[in-house]
N, C-alpha and C positions, 0 to 999 in steps of 0.2 A: 669396380675400379678396373681401369686399363692397366695392365702391367707389361713392361717392355722387357722381352728376354735377350734379344740379340739386334745388333745392327749390322748391316751388309751394304757394302759399296762396290762398284765395278767400273770399269772403262770399257769402251766399244772395242771388240775383237771380233774376229771371223767365227760365227756360230757353225757354218756349215754351208753347203752349196744348195742354191735352189735354181733349177733349169741352167745348171752349169755355171752359175753366177755366185760368187761369195756373197754371203749374207752377214752383215755387220750388226752386232747387238751387245748390249751390255748386261743381258739378262744373267749372265753367269757372274755371281757376286761372291766375294769372300767376306767372312765375318771380321768386324772391327774388334781388334784386340785391346786398344787404348780405352780409357775409361771415359773418356769424352771426345768430342769432335765438334767442328764449326758447320753451322747450317746456315746457308745463304738463302735468298729468295727463290733460287732455283736448284740447288743441289746440296748435298751433303759433301764435306770434302771428301775427295776421291772418287766421287760418283758422277757420271755422265750418261748421257743417252746418244745412241748413233743414229737415228732418224728422227730429227727435231720437228718434222712434219706431222708426226702421229705420237710421239713420245716427248715427255719433258715439258718445260714451260712452267709458268706459274701455276697453272691448276693441276699439274702432275709432278710437283716438285720431288715428293716422297710417296713411295708406295708401301702400303700396310697390308699385312696378311695375318690373320688368326692361326695360331700354331695349333688349335684344336681341330683344325681341319685336316691335318697331315695323317693321322690315324685312319681316317675314312678313305682318303686316298689310296694308302698302302692296303687297306683292306679289300679294295677293288681292283688291286693288281698293279697299281702304278708304282714304279720304283722311284720314290722321290722322298727327300728329306727336307728339313726347314731350310729355307734359303733358295730351293731349286725353282721356285716360280718367279724369281727375279725381285722379291721384296726387299726393301730396305730396312723395314721394321718387322720383326717377329714378335707378336704380342699375344697376351692372353687376357681374357675377361669380358670381351665384348665381341659379338658377331655382327654379320651384315644387317640381322634384322633388329638389333638394338642400337645400332649407330645411326645417327641421323645426318642427313646433308646440312653442313653449316656448323655441326658442333665444333666449338673450339677447345682446344686442349692446352694446357701449359706444359712445356717440356723443357726443363733446365731453364735457361734463359729466354727461350724462344716462345712464341705462341703459333700454334698451327690450327688449321681448319680443314674439316672434311670437306672435299670438293666434288668427288664423283667416283662412281664404282670403276674397277678396270674391267675392260671388255678385252677378252682374250683374242690374240692373233697367230698367225701361223708360226711365229718365232716361240712361242710357248710349246707348239707341237714338236719343232726341232729340238728345243732344250730338253724335253722330257723323252724324246723318241717315240712319242705316241700321239698319231693324228687324232685319236679319239678323246685327247684331253680338252680340246676346245668345245666339242658339244657336251662333254660331261661337265664342264665348269659351268656352262649356261643351263643344263639341266638342273644341276645341284644347287646353283646361285653361291657357290663357294668362291667369290670373285675377290675379295678384299677391296680396298678403296685407297684412293689417292688423298694427299694432303696439299694444300696451298699453305705458304708461309706468311702469316700476318707480321710477325717480327723476328727476324734473325737473331741468332745468338749461338752461345756454346751449350750443346746438350749432351747428356750421359748416355751411355750405350747399354744401360740396364735401370731398372726402377720403374716408378709409377709416372703415368701420365694423367694429369688431373683435368676432367671436365670443368670448364669454367664458364662456358656460355652455350645454350641451346635455344634455337628457334623453334618453339613448338608449331606443330603444322607442316614443318618441312618433312619430305618423304624420308624413309629409311634408305640405307644404302641398297639393302634388298629390293626394296620397291623401285627404286631408280633402276636398277640393274634389270629387274624384270620387265619394266616398261621399255627398255632399250633393246631387248633380246628376245621376247616372248612371242609367240604366235598370235597375230592380231586378228586371226579369225575367231578368237574367244572375246565375247562381250565383256566379261570382267576385266580383261588386260586393257581393252580400250578404255574403259571407265578409270582404270588405274592411272593410264597414261595421261588422260585429261588432269587428273589430280597432281601428277608428277610435274606436268608443263607449267603449274602455278608456282613452281619452286622459285624463289628469289635468289637462291644460293648456288644452283646447279650452273655451270659454265654455259654460255650461250651455244657453244658448239654441240655441247651435249643435248641440250633442249632441241636444237635444229635437228639432231638425228632422230630423236623421238618424233617430233613434229612430222617429219617426212614419212615415217611409218604410220602415223595417224591419218595422213592425207591419203597415202595410197590404200589404206583399209576402208576409206569412205567410198 
């Protein structure tokens, strides 16, 4: 069972400077104290994204991150705590290798669906103050995942999320992440990528990213 610990939201703000240019991001989020809030097709109330060319949209409406990962991060010397990776939902009970693309969960009045893994960018490095956090996330597969909203509604900020539908044969979040980020010199990665490309639930943009890597490896 998937259990929701906390919900976090945030508005875009200056995260820091990159090449002397201010970087806007909503990766810094605060915990929601209310017992419930509204979820639209694009955002939780109080949450927005800064750069809509790469963040947000229907396939990245909500970001989920397993709280079980944080002890591993801290044991590796990263000074992070729950909410620091920009997640909207801090959860327990399921990890990337147990969660499948296309899984549908009921959450309060809403229905949400696992859409794709989170691929880290430089803003995560700025948020944590560690450039090595991006390769570390890629190496460990501790990426979390995004949700699309199938039915908006009022959602609680704690409690269970119930799995109501699963398409067997869809890749796990971990498999999709590996196919998008691993070294394609490895034969088993290329074979995995071909399986992931058969997904009917991954967004076209994510499939195109994997396909481009497959094409370059040929």
